C-alpha positions as CSV (number, residue, x, y, z in Angstrom):
1,X,76.8,5.6,51.8
2,X,73.4,7.3,51.9
3,X,72.3,7.2,55.5
4,X,68.7,8.0,55.2
5,X,66.0,6.5,57.4
6,X,63.8,6.2,54.3
7,X,65.7,4.9,51.3
8,X,69.4,4.2,51.6
9,X,72.4,2.0,51.2
10,X,75.8,1.3,52.5
11,X,78.7,-0.8,51.2
12,X,79.8,-3.7,53.4
13,X,83.5,-3.1,54.0
14,X,85.9,-5.4,52.2
15,X,83.2,-6.7,49.8
16,X,81.4,-5.7,46.7
17,X,78.1,-6.1,48.6
18,X,75.7,-3.5,49.9
19,X,72.9,-3.2,52.4
20,X,70.0,-1.4,50.8
21,X,66.8,-0.4,52.5
22,X,63.3,1.0,51.9
23,X,60.3,1.7,54.1
24,X,57.6,-0.8,54.4
25,X,54.4,0.2,52.6
26,X,52.3,-1.8,55.1
27,X,53.5,-3.6,58.2
28,X,56.5,-5.8,57.6
29,X,56.4,-8.5,60.2
30,X,59.3,-10.4,58.7
31,X,61.7,-7.5,59.2
32,X,63.6,-7.2,62.5
33,X,63.9,-3.4,61.7
34,X,60.7,-1.6,62.6
35,X,59.1,-0.3,59.4
36,X,62.1,-1.0,57.2
37,X,62.9,-3.7,54.7
38,X,66.7,-4.4,54.4
39,X,68.5,-6.6,51.8
40,X,72.1,-7.7,51.5
41,X,72.9,-7.5,47.7
42,X,75.8,-7.9,45.3
43,X,76.9,-4.8,43.4
44,X,75.2,-4.6,40.0
45,X,73.8,-2.0,37.5
46,X,70.4,-2.3,39.2
47,X,71.9,-1.7,42.6
48,X,73.7,1.4,41.1
49,X,70.3,2.6,39.7
50,X,68.7,2.1,43.1
51,X,71.5,4.1,44.7
52,X,71.2,6.9,42.2
53,X,67.4,7.0,42.6
54,X,67.8,7.1,46.4
55,X,70.2,10.1,46.2
56,X,67.9,11.9,43.8
57,X,64.9,11.2,46.0
58,X,66.7,12.7,49.1
59,X,67.8,15.7,47.0
60,X,64.2,16.3,45.9
61,X,63.0,16.0,49.5
62,X,65.6,18.5,50.7
63,X,64.8,20.9,47.9
64,X,61.1,20.6,48.6
65,X,61.7,21.5,52.2
66,X,63.9,24.5,51.2
67,X,61.2,25.9,48.9
68,X,58.6,25.4,51.6
69,X,60.7,27.2,54.1
70,X,61.4,30.1,51.7
71,X,57.7,30.4,50.9
72,X,56.6,30.4,54.5
73,X,59.4,32.8,55.5
74,X,58.4,35.2,52.7
75,X,54.7,35.0,53.6
76,X,55.2,35.5,57.3
77,X,57.7,38.3,56.6
78,X,55.3,40.1,54.3
79,X,52.4,39.6,56.7
80,X,54.3,41.0,59.7
81,X,56.3,43.8,58.0
82,X,53.6,44.6,55.5
83,X,51.0,44.8,58.3
84,X,53.2,47.1,60.4
85,X,54.2,49.4,57.5
86,X,51.0,49.8,55.5
87,X,49.6,52.7,57.6
88,X,52.8,54.6,57.4
89,X,53.2,54.0,53.7
90,X,49.6,54.5,52.5
91,X,47.6,56.5,55.0
92,X,48.1,60.3,55.2
93,X,46.1,61.8,58.0
94,X,42.9,59.9,57.8
95,X,42.8,59.4,54.0
96,X,44.2,56.7,51.8
97,X,47.0,58.1,49.6
98,X,48.4,56.2,46.7
99,X,51.7,58.1,46.7
100,X,55.2,56.9,45.9
101,X,55.7,55.1,49.3
102,X,52.4,53.4,49.0
103,X,53.2,52.3,45.4
104,X,56.5,50.9,46.7
105,X,54.6,49.1,49.5
106,X,52.3,47.5,47.0
107,X,55.1,46.6,44.7
108,X,57.0,44.9,47.6
109,X,53.9,43.1,48.7
110,X,53.3,41.8,45.2
111,X,56.9,40.7,44.9
112,X,56.6,38.8,48.3
113,X,53.4,37.2,47.1
114,X,55.2,36.2,43.9
115,X,58.0,34.6,45.9
116,X,55.4,32.7,48.0
117,X,53.6,31.5,44.9
118,X,56.8,30.5,43.2
119,X,58.1,28.7,46.3
120,X,54.8,26.8,46.7
121,X,54.8,25.8,43.0
122,X,58.4,24.6,43.2
123,X,57.7,22.7,46.4
124,X,54.9,20.9,44.8
125,X,57.0,20.0,41.8
126,X,59.8,18.7,44.0
127,X,57.3,16.7,45.9
128,X,56.2,15.1,42.6
129,X,59.8,14.4,41.7
130,X,60.5,12.9,45.1
131,X,57.4,10.6,44.7
132,X,58.4,9.4,41.3
133,X,62.0,8.7,42.4
134,X,60.7,6.9,45.5
135,X,58.4,4.7,43.3
136,X,61.2,3.9,40.9
137,X,63.6,3.1,43.8
138,X,61.0,0.7,45.3
139,X,60.7,-1.0,41.9
140,X,64.5,-1.4,41.6
141,X,64.6,-2.7,45.2
142,X,62.0,-5.3,44.4
143,X,64.0,-6.4,41.3
144,X,67.3,-6.9,43.2
145,X,67.8,-10.5,44.5
146,X,69.1,-10.9,48.0
147,X,72.5,-12.5,48.2
148,X,74.2,-14.7,50.7
149,X,77.0,-13.2,52.8
150,X,80.5,-13.7,51.6
151,X,83.6,-13.2,53.7
152,X,85.5,-9.9,53.1
153,X,88.3,-10.0,50.6
154,X,91.7,-8.9,51.9
């Protein structure tokens, strides 16, 4: 079961059928579930593809959030710690001094900026992956015929 409010599925106990769901692109007045289209479907290779795409979409969304969090954390950390330590590392008396501690400060700041840049880049890439999986899952959803309910098999 992939219990996502966006793209998901769950097997109906005792059957080879599933409920699958996707969000509505526009209003969906025919759906009793606000903003969500739901189908009852028989198991098939297309349903399996939908389930794989839904999992991959959720993984990409989670990874995107992780990279975003890492980038924001590194940026804020550098801003706060770097701001508080710059004077101690690079100012001697009233003059700027590019000594060893100052060089280390700049190296650390550069590393933090690199982490921020890498995290932002990966977050954007994961967002693109999420969107492509989302679009493919929607196409699979549209291709799967809805089925009539069958009683559970013992």
